[in-house]
C-alpha positions as CSV (number, residue, x, y, z in Angstrom):
1,X,50.4,23.9,122.4
2,X,51.0,27.4,121.1
3,X,50.3,30.3,123.5
4,X,48.4,32.2,120.8
5,X,46.1,30.6,118.2
6,X,47.5,30.1,114.8
7,X,45.6,32.1,112.2
8,X,45.3,31.4,108.5
9,X,44.1,33.3,105.5
10,X,40.5,32.4,106.5
11,X,40.7,33.4,110.2
12,X,43.0,36.3,110.2
13,X,42.0,40.0,109.8
14,X,41.7,41.3,106.2
15,X,45.0,43.1,106.6
16,X,46.8,40.0,107.6
17,X,45.0,37.8,105.1
18,X,46.7,39.4,102.1
19,X,50.1,38.9,103.6
20,X,49.4,35.3,104.6
21,X,48.4,34.6,100.9
22,X,51.8,36.1,99.8
23,X,53.7,34.0,102.4
24,X,51.8,30.9,101.4
25,X,52.6,31.5,97.7
26,X,56.3,32.1,98.5
27,X,56.7,28.9,100.7
28,X,54.0,26.7,99.1
29,X,52.5,26.5,102.7
30,X,52.1,29.0,105.5
31,X,54.7,28.4,108.2
32,X,53.3,28.4,111.7
33,X,55.5,31.4,112.8
34,X,53.6,33.6,110.4
35,X,50.3,32.3,111.6
36,X,51.2,33.3,115.1
37,X,52.3,36.7,114.1
38,X,49.2,37.3,112.0
39,X,47.3,38.5,115.1
40,X,49.1,41.9,114.5
41,X,49.0,43.0,110.8
42,X,51.7,45.6,111.7
43,X,54.0,42.9,113.1
44,X,53.3,40.5,110.2
45,X,54.0,43.3,107.7
46,X,57.3,44.2,109.5
47,X,58.5,40.6,109.6
48,X,57.5,39.7,106.1
49,X,58.8,43.0,104.7
50,X,62.2,42.4,106.4
51,X,62.5,39.0,104.8
52,X,61.5,40.5,101.4
53,X,64.0,43.4,101.7
54,X,66.9,41.1,102.7
55,X,66.3,39.0,99.5
56,X,67.8,42.0,97.7
57,X,70.6,42.6,100.3
58,X,74.4,42.4,99.8
59,X,74.9,39.2,101.9
60,X,74.4,35.9,100.2
61,X,71.7,33.5,101.3
62,X,74.1,30.8,102.6
63,X,75.7,33.3,105.0
64,X,72.5,34.8,106.2
65,X,71.1,31.3,106.9
66,X,74.3,30.4,108.8
67,X,73.8,33.5,110.9
68,X,70.2,32.6,111.5
69,X,71.2,29.1,112.6
70,X,73.9,30.4,115.0
71,X,71.5,32.9,116.6
72,X,68.7,30.3,116.8
73,X,71.0,27.9,118.6
74,X,72.2,30.6,121.0
75,X,68.6,31.5,121.8
76,X,67.4,27.9,122.0
77,X,64.8,28.5,119.3
78,X,64.0,25.0,117.9
79,X,61.6,26.5,115.4
80,X,64.1,28.9,113.8
81,X,66.9,26.3,114.0
82,X,64.8,23.8,112.0
83,X,63.6,26.4,109.5
84,X,67.0,28.0,108.8
85,X,68.8,24.7,108.5
86,X,66.3,23.7,105.8
87,X,66.6,27.1,104.1
88,X,70.4,27.0,104.4
89,X,70.4,23.6,102.7
90,X,68.1,25.0,100.0
91,X,70.7,27.9,99.5
92,X,73.4,25.3,98.9
93,X,75.0,24.8,102.3
94,X,76.0,21.3,103.2
95,X,74.7,19.6,106.3
96,X,78.1,19.8,107.8
97,X,78.3,23.6,107.1
98,X,74.9,24.1,108.8
99,X,76.0,21.9,111.8
100,X,79.1,24.0,112.2
101,X,77.2,27.2,111.9
102,X,74.9,26.0,114.6
103,X,77.9,26.1,116.9
104,X,79.1,29.4,115.6
105,X,81.9,27.8,113.5
106,X,82.8,27.8,109.8
107,X,85.7,26.5,107.7
108,X,86.6,29.9,106.2
109,X,87.7,33.1,108.0
110,X,85.0,35.4,106.5
111,X,82.1,33.3,107.6
112,X,83.7,32.7,111.0
113,X,84.1,36.4,111.5
114,X,80.5,37.0,110.6
115,X,79.2,34.3,113.0
116,X,81.4,35.5,115.8
117,X,80.2,39.1,115.3
118,X,76.5,37.9,115.2
119,X,76.9,35.9,118.4
120,X,78.7,38.8,120.1
121,X,75.8,41.0,119.2
122,X,73.4,38.5,120.8
123,X,75.5,37.8,123.9
124,X,76.5,41.5,124.6
125,X,73.1,42.9,123.6
126,X,74.6,45.0,120.9
127,X,77.5,46.3,123.1
128,X,80.3,45.6,120.6
129,X,83.7,47.3,120.4
130,X,85.6,48.9,117.6
131,X,87.8,45.8,117.4
132,X,84.7,43.6,116.7
133,X,83.7,45.7,113.7
134,X,87.4,45.9,112.6
135,X,87.6,42.1,112.7
136,X,84.8,42.0,110.0
137,X,86.6,44.7,107.9
138,X,89.9,42.7,108.2
139,X,88.3,39.8,106.3
140,X,86.8,42.0,103.6
141,X,83.3,43.0,104.8
142,X,82.3,46.5,103.9
143,X,80.0,48.8,105.8
144,X,76.8,47.7,104.0
145,X,77.6,44.1,104.9
146,X,78.4,44.9,108.5
147,X,75.1,46.7,108.8
148,X,73.2,43.8,107.2
149,X,74.8,41.3,109.6
150,X,73.5,43.3,112.5
151,X,70.1,43.7,110.8
152,X,69.9,39.9,110.2
153,X,70.7,39.3,113.9
154,X,67.9,41.8,114.9
155,X,65.4,40.1,112.6
156,X,66.4,36.7,114.0
157,X,66.0,37.9,117.5
158,X,62.4,38.9,116.6
159,X,61.6,35.6,115.1
160,X,63.3,33.6,117.8
161,X,61.4,35.5,120.5
162,X,58.1,35.0,118.7
163,X,58.6,31.2,118.4
164,X,60.0,30.7,121.9
165,X,57.6,33.0,123.7
166,X,54.5,31.7,121.9
167,X,55.6,28.0,121.8
168,X,55.0,27.9,118.1
169,X,54.9,24.3,116.8
170,X,57.8,23.4,114.5
171,X,56.6,22.6,111.0
172,X,60.0,22.1,109.4
173,X,62.1,18.9,109.8
174,X,63.3,19.0,113.4
175,X,67.0,19.8,114.2
176,X,68.1,19.2,117.8
177,X,69.7,21.9,119.8
178,X,73.4,21.1,120.5
179,X,75.4,21.4,123.6
180,X,78.8,23.0,123.5
181,X,81.6,20.5,123.9
């Protein structure tokens, strides 16, 4: 049972209603996460605006979904894990690629470096070293991409915390959290 009621376009404030309609149009349904956040029009606008902005970013959708899956796994966020595995598959990632990303792994050096950096940001609470950024540059990431990796981690922390703290019911096909070998 969620810790905050889930609002919809009929029960939310007028400021949140318009955003919920946009979200519903984009997904064909309104995911429960957005219904929980709709209590605060400012928070909903921030979250939805970030997703919209990143759709025009320099990182491709497959990589950003792999980052989201790795961060969700690390934060034990079943909601985001399920949502981003589904979105990653829609972006063209295989089931095997998404399972590897869930554990912070990938078959190519570039994705591996991005996932390692993302997880270092989570684990070290942003306290990374010059060498961590240099590892991204060594596999071809430029400054815009490095900044976007960090920004995706920050957005995913926001969404993970919303879903875990408010016990938002998962409304995507469930994906079990995995234990490290």
